[in-house]
N, CA, C and O of each residue as an XYZ file, in Angstrom:
240
protein
N      -8.381      8.517    -17.371
C      -9.260      7.799    -16.445
C      -8.979      6.298    -16.478
O      -9.022      5.633    -15.444
N      -8.691      5.768    -17.666
C      -8.425      4.333    -17.752
C      -7.121      3.976    -17.042
O      -6.988      2.870    -16.518
N      -6.143      4.913    -17.017
C      -4.901      4.656    -16.283
C      -5.168      4.546    -14.787
O      -4.587      3.703    -14.103
N      -6.047      5.399    -14.288
C      -6.393      5.347    -12.870
C      -7.066      4.019    -12.525
O      -6.742      3.400    -11.511
N      -7.983      3.592    -13.352
C      -8.664      2.316    -13.110
C      -7.683      1.145    -13.189
O      -7.765      0.204    -12.400
N      -6.761      1.210    -14.141
C      -5.748      0.155    -14.259
C      -4.878      0.119    -13.001
O      -4.552     -0.958    -12.502
N      -4.503      1.292    -12.491
C      -3.692      1.361    -11.275
C      -4.448      0.779    -10.080
O      -3.869      0.049     -9.275
N      -5.719      1.096     -9.964
C      -6.522      0.553     -8.864
C      -6.658     -0.965     -8.973
O      -6.646     -1.668     -7.963
N      -6.785     -1.457    -10.180
C      -6.849     -2.907    -10.385
C      -5.537     -3.568     -9.954
O      -5.552     -4.636     -9.343
N      -4.415     -2.940    -10.269
C      -3.127     -3.494     -9.851
C      -2.986     -3.489     -8.336
O      -2.392     -4.408     -7.772
N      -3.515     -2.483     -7.675
C      -3.497     -2.458     -6.216
C      -4.266     -3.665     -5.672
O      -3.810     -4.326     -4.739
N      -5.422     -3.949     -6.253
C      -6.206     -5.106     -5.821
C      -5.448     -6.408     -6.046
O      -5.487     -7.305     -5.204
N      -4.762     -6.511     -7.175
C      -3.971     -7.713     -7.462
C      -2.865     -7.883     -6.422
O      -2.678     -8.975     -5.886
N      -2.134     -6.808     -6.137
C      -1.042     -6.905     -5.166
C      -1.549     -7.226     -3.763
O      -0.963     -8.050     -3.061
N      -2.628     -6.582     -3.361
C      -3.205     -6.872     -2.038
C      -3.688     -8.321     -1.978
O      -3.486     -9.011     -0.979
N      -4.313     -8.760     -3.033
C      -4.787    -10.140     -3.083
C      -3.649    -11.141     -3.029
O      -3.762    -12.182     -2.382
N      -2.552    -10.831     -3.706
C      -1.393    -11.727     -3.677
C      -0.824    -11.843     -2.264
O      -0.451    -12.930     -1.822
N      -0.763    -10.714     -1.565
C      -0.262    -10.766     -0.190
C      -1.133    -11.658      0.685
O      -0.624    -12.452      1.475
N      -2.432    -11.525      0.541
C      -3.346    -12.357      1.329
C      -3.268    -13.824      0.911
O      -3.384    -14.716      1.751
N      -3.076    -14.071     -0.362
C      -3.001    -15.441     -0.874
C      -1.717    -16.135     -0.432
O      -1.735    -17.293     -0.015
N      -0.603    -15.414     -0.529
C       0.704    -16.018     -0.278
C       1.057    -16.056      1.208
O       1.606    -17.047      1.687
N       0.749    -14.993      1.933
C       1.190    -14.897      3.333
C       0.099    -14.308      4.224
O       0.253    -13.194      4.725
N      -0.995    -15.031      4.430
C      -2.080    -14.474      5.246
C      -1.683    -14.215      6.701
O      -2.148    -13.247      7.303
N      -0.832    -15.067      7.270
C      -0.433    -14.862      8.668
C       0.434    -13.618      8.824
O       0.288    -12.875      9.794
N       1.336    -13.388      7.869
C       2.170    -12.186      7.913
C       1.295    -10.945      7.749
O       1.553     -9.916      8.376
N       0.272    -11.036      6.919
C      -0.636     -9.905      6.714
C      -1.380     -9.600      8.010
O      -1.561     -8.434      8.362
N      -1.811    -10.640      8.719
C      -2.503    -10.444      9.998
C      -1.591     -9.791     11.026
O      -2.004     -8.885     11.751
N      -0.335    -10.262     11.082
C       0.617     -9.668     12.038
C       0.861     -8.197     11.709
O       0.931     -7.359     12.609
N       0.987     -7.889     10.437
C       1.208     -6.498     10.031
C       0.012     -5.634     10.426
O       0.186     -4.511     10.899
N      -1.197     -6.153     10.232
C      -2.403     -5.403     10.599
C      -2.449     -5.169     12.114
O      -2.844     -4.094     12.566
N      -2.047     -6.168     12.889
C      -2.014     -6.006     14.346
C      -0.985     -4.952     14.745
O      -1.242     -4.149     15.641
N       0.165     -4.946     14.098
C       1.202     -3.961     14.411
C       0.749     -2.554     14.038
O       1.070     -1.594     14.738
N       0.012     -2.426     12.949
C      -0.487     -1.117     12.540
C      -1.435     -0.529     13.575
O      -1.477      0.687     13.763
N      -2.194     -1.385     14.245
C      -3.128     -0.898     15.258
C      -2.408     -0.328     16.469
O      -2.990      0.448     17.227
N      -1.154     -0.704     16.659
C      -0.373     -0.204     17.787
C       0.182      1.205     17.528
O       0.610      1.886     18.460
N       0.172      1.636     16.263
C       0.731      2.943     15.909
C      -0.292      4.047     16.160
O      -1.501      3.827     16.091
N       0.216      5.223     16.447
C      -0.668      6.373     16.653
C      -1.154      6.897     15.302
O      -0.608      6.552     14.254
N      -2.176      7.727     15.346
C      -2.688      8.334     14.124
C      -1.628      9.169     13.421
O      -1.553      9.190     12.192
N      -0.812      9.857     14.212
C       0.265     10.685     13.635
C       1.272      9.824     12.883
O       1.697     10.175     11.782
N       1.652      8.698     13.479
C       2.605      7.801     12.824
C       2.023      7.236     11.529
O       2.723      7.131     10.522
N       0.749      6.876     11.560
C       0.114      6.341     10.351
C       0.054      7.393      9.250
O       0.250      7.079      8.077
N      -0.218      8.651      9.628
C      -0.231      9.728      8.631
C       1.146      9.927      8.025
O       1.275     10.143      6.820
N       2.173      9.854      8.858
C       3.535     10.007      8.356
C       3.893      8.872      7.391
O       4.481      9.109      6.335
N       3.541      7.668      7.754
C       3.800      6.523      6.879
C       3.034      6.685      5.571
O       3.570      6.428      4.493
N       1.782      7.112      5.673
C       0.971      7.339      4.472
C       1.572      8.406      3.584
O       1.594      8.255      2.363
N       2.060      9.484      4.179
C       2.684     10.557      3.405
C       3.934     10.081      2.680
O       4.157     10.417      1.516
N       4.751      9.293      3.381
C       5.957      8.743      2.751
C       5.575      7.822      1.596
O       6.214      7.846      0.544
N       4.543      7.018      1.790
C       4.104      6.106      0.726
C       3.600      6.877     -0.492
O       3.880      6.499     -1.629
N       2.861      7.950     -0.255
C       2.370      8.775     -1.365
C       3.546      9.377     -2.127
O       3.580      9.335     -3.356
N       4.508      9.937     -1.396
C       5.676     10.529     -2.049
C       6.482      9.481     -2.819
O       6.931      9.733     -3.937
N       6.661      8.316     -2.219
C       7.397      7.248     -2.898
C       6.660      6.800     -4.157
O       7.280      6.551     -5.191
N       5.345      6.700     -4.068
C       4.560      6.312     -5.227
C       4.626      7.337     -6.345
O       4.738      6.979     -7.517
N       4.558      8.614     -5.983
C       4.649      9.670     -7.001
C       6.035      9.697     -7.644
O       6.159      9.895     -8.852
N       7.071      9.498     -6.838
C       8.427      9.450     -7.379
C       8.589      8.258     -8.320
O       9.148      8.390     -9.409
N       8.101      7.100     -7.896
C       8.191      5.910     -8.739
C       7.415      6.099    -10.039
O       7.858      5.657    -11.099
N       6.272      6.747     -9.960
C       5.466      6.995    -11.150
C       6.215      7.903    -12.123
O       6.180      7.692    -13.335
N       6.893      8.915    -11.581
C       7.673      9.809    -12.441
C       8.822      9.057    -13.110
O       9.125      9.295    -14.279
N       9.455      8.159    -12.376
C      10.557      7.384    -12.948
C      10.079      6.416    -14.023
O      10.767      6.205    -15.022
N       8.923      5.839    -13.825
C       8.366      4.886    -14.794
C       7.887      5.588    -16.052
O       8.061      5.083    -17.161
N       7.294      6.737    -15.876
C       6.750      7.457    -17.036
C       7.803      8.358    -17.609
O       7.552      9.055    -18.592
């Protein structure tokens, strides 16, 4: 459980860094995401989940 909480904290740190360092790029990315269909967003989400699981296996 503590590993999960640590991972969630790191997500917050990374998201915060993006907003801190490049807020305009973050806004543009959010606008571009709104142009995508629900199917495209699901596909991107699925790829991200798979990439994250693969990276986790490589790290551990």
